[in-house]
N, C-alpha and C positions, 0 to 999 in steps of 0.2 A: 310246685307242679304235684301231680298225682301220679302214682304208679298203677298202669293198668292191671287187669286180671292176669295178662301174661307176664307181668314184671318190667313192662317197658316204660321207659320215660322219654321225652323229647328234649334233646339238648338244644338249648336256646341258640338262635342265630349268631348272637354276638360271641358266644363261646365257641361255635362250630368255626367261625371265621378266625378267631384269635388263635385257635389251635390247629387251623387247616385242615379241619375234618370235613371230607367230602362224601358223597354217596359211595359206598363201599370201602370206606376207610376202616382199618382195623383198629379196634381200641380195646383196651384190657382194664380191669378194675383191680387194685391193689389194697389190701387191708392193712392198716396199721393201727397204732394206739389212739389216733384222732378220729378214725372212721375209715372211709374208702376214698380212694383216689383214682381218677380218670387217666389212664396212660394212653398216649397215642403214640405209636411206633413211627419215629421220624425217619426210619430208613424206608419204611412203607410209603410214606408221603413223597419222599424223594424219587421213589421208584416210579409212582403214579406220575408225578410230573414229568420225568424222563421219559415215560411211556408216551404221554401225550404231546410232548413238545414237537413242534413241526406239524402237528396234524391238520392245521388250518392252512397249509401251504397252497397259495392260489396265486395265478399270474394275474392279479388285478392291482391296480394302482390304488393309492389311498382315496383318490377322488372318485374312483369307480365303485370302490366299497362304500363310501359315504352315500353315493347316489343310491345304491341298492338299499341301504337303510332308511332312506328319506322318502321311498316311493308310498 
């Protein structure tokens, strides 16, 4: 992958999924003798999951939800 003029790169989807990186996730870079490491704050990810837990509470049955998705 290439670095843009602004120093940006796209993190591949499989890497984002494996690390639990979502839009708005905080990531850091750590330099060591071997190069740079991408560090994902696991506490931040856990807080985000806790924040959205229950956000989809709806008084619909599974059959009603499936009917909506099949329209």
